[in-house]
C-alpha positions as CSV (number, residue, x, y, z in Angstrom):
1,M,0.3,0.1,-0.2
2,T,0.8,3.8,-0.5
3,D,-0.3,7.1,0.3
4,R,1.0,8.1,-3.2
5,L,-1.7,10.7,-4.8
6,P,-2.9,9.0,-7.9
7,D,-2.0,11.0,-10.5
8,S,-5.2,11.7,-12.2
9,L,-8.6,11.8,-11.4
10,V,-11.9,11.4,-13.5
11,I,-15.0,13.2,-11.9
12,L,-18.6,11.3,-13.0
13,L,-21.7,13.5,-13.4
14,H,-24.7,11.6,-13.1
15,G,-28.4,12.3,-14.8
16,V,-30.6,14.2,-12.9
17,A,-33.1,11.4,-10.0
18,A,-29.8,9.9,-9.8
19,F,-27.2,9.1,-7.2
20,G,-23.4,9.1,-7.6
21,Y,-23.3,5.6,-7.3
22,D,-25.8,5.2,-10.4
23,L,-22.2,5.3,-12.3
24,D,-20.8,2.9,-10.3
25,P,-20.6,0.3,-13.7
26,L,-18.3,2.8,-15.3
27,A,-16.3,3.9,-12.7
28,G,-15.4,-0.2,-11.9
29,M,-14.4,-0.2,-15.7
30,L,-12.5,2.8,-15.5
31,R,-10.7,2.5,-12.4
32,R,-9.8,-0.9,-13.8
33,S,-8.2,0.5,-17.6
34,L,-6.6,3.6,-15.4
35,P,-4.8,2.6,-12.2
36,R,-3.5,5.3,-11.9
37,T,-6.5,7.8,-11.8
38,A,-8.6,8.1,-9.1
39,V,-12.6,7.6,-10.4
40,V,-15.1,9.2,-8.0
41,A,-18.8,9.6,-8.6
42,P,-20.3,12.5,-6.6
43,D,-24.2,13.0,-5.6
44,A,-25.7,16.4,-7.3
45,P,-25.7,18.8,-4.3
46,F,-29.3,19.3,-5.0
47,A,-32.4,16.8,-4.2
48,Y,-34.7,15.6,-6.3
49,E,-38.4,17.5,-5.9
50,Q,-40.4,14.5,-7.5
51,G,-39.2,11.5,-6.2
52,P,-35.7,10.1,-4.8
53,G,-32.2,11.5,-6.3
54,R,-30.3,14.3,-6.7
55,Q,-29.9,16.7,-9.4
56,W,-27.5,19.6,-10.9
57,Y,-30.9,22.5,-11.1
58,S,-34.3,21.9,-10.8
59,L,-36.5,21.0,-13.9
60,E,-39.8,21.7,-12.1
61,G,-41.3,24.4,-14.6
62,V,-38.3,24.3,-16.9
63,T,-38.4,25.6,-20.6
64,P,-36.1,26.4,-23.2
65,E,-35.8,30.1,-22.1
66,N,-35.4,29.8,-18.1
67,R,-33.0,26.7,-18.8
68,L,-29.5,28.7,-18.7
69,A,-31.0,31.0,-15.6
70,R,-31.5,27.6,-14.2
71,I,-27.8,26.6,-15.6
72,V,-26.2,30.2,-14.1
73,A,-27.7,29.6,-10.9
74,A,-26.1,26.1,-10.2
75,R,-22.5,26.8,-11.2
76,P,-21.5,28.3,-8.0
77,A,-22.5,24.5,-5.6
78,F,-21.2,22.5,-9.0
79,D,-17.8,24.8,-8.8
80,A,-17.3,24.0,-5.2
81,L,-17.8,20.1,-5.6
82,I,-15.2,20.2,-8.4
83,R,-13.1,22.4,-6.2
84,S,-13.2,20.4,-3.3
85,L,-12.9,17.4,-5.2
86,V,-9.8,18.3,-7.6
87,A,-8.1,19.8,-4.4
88,A,-8.1,16.3,-2.5
89,Q,-6.2,14.5,-5.4
90,G,-3.5,17.7,-5.2
91,L,-4.4,18.7,-8.6
92,E,-5.3,22.4,-8.1
93,K,-2.4,22.8,-9.6
94,R,-2.9,20.5,-12.7
95,L,-5.8,20.5,-13.8
96,E,-4.6,19.0,-17.5
97,R,-4.6,15.2,-15.5
98,V,-8.4,15.9,-14.8
99,A,-11.2,14.7,-16.7
100,L,-15.0,15.6,-16.8
101,V,-17.6,13.1,-17.5
102,G,-21.2,13.7,-17.6
103,F,-24.3,11.7,-18.8
104,S,-27.8,13.5,-19.7
105,Q,-28.0,16.9,-16.8
106,G,-24.5,15.9,-15.5
107,A,-23.1,16.8,-19.4
108,T,-24.8,19.7,-19.2
109,L,-23.3,20.9,-16.4
110,A,-19.5,20.0,-17.5
111,F,-20.2,21.6,-20.9
112,D,-20.5,25.0,-19.1
113,A,-18.1,24.9,-16.7
114,V,-15.6,24.0,-19.8
115,A,-17.4,26.1,-22.5
116,R,-17.2,29.3,-20.2
117,G,-13.5,28.5,-19.9
118,R,-14.3,28.0,-15.7
119,W,-12.3,24.1,-15.8
120,P,-9.7,24.2,-18.2
121,V,-9.6,20.1,-17.5
122,G,-7.5,17.5,-19.6
123,A,-10.5,15.7,-21.3
124,L,-14.2,16.3,-21.7
125,A,-16.9,13.3,-22.1
126,L,-20.7,14.8,-22.4
127,L,-23.1,11.5,-22.7
128,S,-26.3,12.1,-23.9
129,G,-26.3,15.7,-22.9
130,R,-28.4,18.7,-23.5
131,F,-26.3,21.7,-24.3
132,V,-27.3,25.4,-23.8
133,A,-24.9,28.0,-25.5
134,P,-23.3,29.7,-22.7
135,A,-22.8,33.5,-23.5
136,P,-20.1,34.0,-23.9
137,F,-18.4,30.6,-25.1
138,T,-14.8,30.9,-24.0
139,P,-13.8,27.6,-23.8
140,A,-10.2,26.2,-23.2
141,R,-9.1,24.8,-26.3
142,M,-6.7,22.9,-25.2
143,T,-9.8,20.6,-23.8
144,P,-10.4,17.6,-26.2
145,V,-13.8,16.8,-26.4
146,L,-15.9,13.5,-26.6
147,L,-19.6,13.6,-27.5
148,V,-21.9,10.5,-27.5
149,H,-25.5,9.7,-28.0
150,G,-28.0,7.6,-29.2
151,S,-29.6,8.3,-32.4
152,A,-33.1,6.5,-30.1
153,D,-32.9,9.0,-27.6
154,G,-36.1,10.1,-25.9
155,A,-35.5,12.1,-23.0
156,V,-32.8,14.3,-25.1
157,P,-32.4,14.4,-28.9
158,S,-29.3,13.5,-30.3
159,E,-29.3,16.7,-32.4
160,E,-28.1,18.3,-29.3
161,T,-25.0,16.4,-29.3
162,R,-24.8,17.4,-33.2
163,R,-25.3,21.0,-32.0
164,A,-22.5,20.6,-29.5
165,R,-20.2,19.8,-32.3
166,A,-20.5,22.2,-34.1
167,L,-20.5,24.9,-31.3
168,L,-17.3,23.7,-30.3
169,Q,-15.8,23.5,-33.5
170,E,-16.6,26.7,-34.2
171,A,-14.3,27.7,-30.8
172,D,-11.3,25.3,-32.4
173,M,-11.4,22.7,-30.2
174,T,-10.8,19.3,-31.3
175,V,-14.1,16.8,-31.0
176,E,-14.5,13.4,-31.6
177,S,-18.1,12.6,-32.0
178,H,-20.5,9.8,-32.1
179,I,-24.4,9.0,-32.9
180,L,-24.9,4.8,-31.9
181,R,-28.0,3.7,-34.0
182,G,-30.4,2.8,-31.9
183,V,-29.4,3.4,-29.0
184,G,-32.0,5.3,-26.2
185,H,-31.6,7.6,-23.5
186,T,-28.5,5.9,-21.7
187,I,-24.5,5.3,-20.9
188,S,-24.8,1.9,-23.5
189,P,-21.7,-0.8,-23.5
190,T,-20.4,0.9,-27.3
191,G,-20.8,4.2,-25.0
192,V,-18.5,3.0,-22.1
193,K,-15.7,1.2,-24.8
194,L,-15.8,4.7,-26.4
195,T,-15.2,6.7,-23.3
196,R,-12.4,4.4,-21.7
197,R,-10.9,4.7,-24.7
198,F,-11.1,7.7,-24.7
199,L,-9.7,8.7,-21.1
200,R,-6.7,6.1,-21.8
201,E,-5.6,8.2,-24.3
202,R,-6.3,11.7,-22.9
203,L,-4.6,10.5,-19.9
204,G,-1.7,9.1,-20.9
205,E,-2.5,5.4,-19.6
206,A,-2.9,4.0,-23.5
207,G,-0.2,1.3,-22.6
208,V,-1.8,0.1,-20.1
């Protein structure tokens, strides 16, 4: 056993009405593939009003017109959580060794954090997210992005990922995008494989 801190960190961000442990299957696979990397899946800061689970922002009465305001209101709690997780691994000055992986609402908040330039992390994977273009759009161009979405997603249309790809490419970011035929609103086995390969390459563990 050793007390040495991990070399890198992956933060998994769950969807609405869920808990961090709902991402345990993905977390376990990533830990096996990235032995020098800490993988954490925190709970979102806010309780889900309509039942068990947590959320990054409320969906009650949400509309295309007020969604951005709710994301803006959620930023302080989101940033405080990410800051505490990064600090726990001693990576405050090495954000290039940090990756954000978001599913659904978690992807929405991760996209906002990077697109606004608040978190210039080393990798960003967005799975089945709904993406609100922030203003101003000032991403860290060094952050590579993986976008994965199911073509049969009935909760969040895959057009959201196509739009995000265009926005990120216009900002001169490196983007890899996959629309998975017949896949719904879920993290599919193919999505897991794509995420694992992307993170191994970006965090320098491709040979493990």
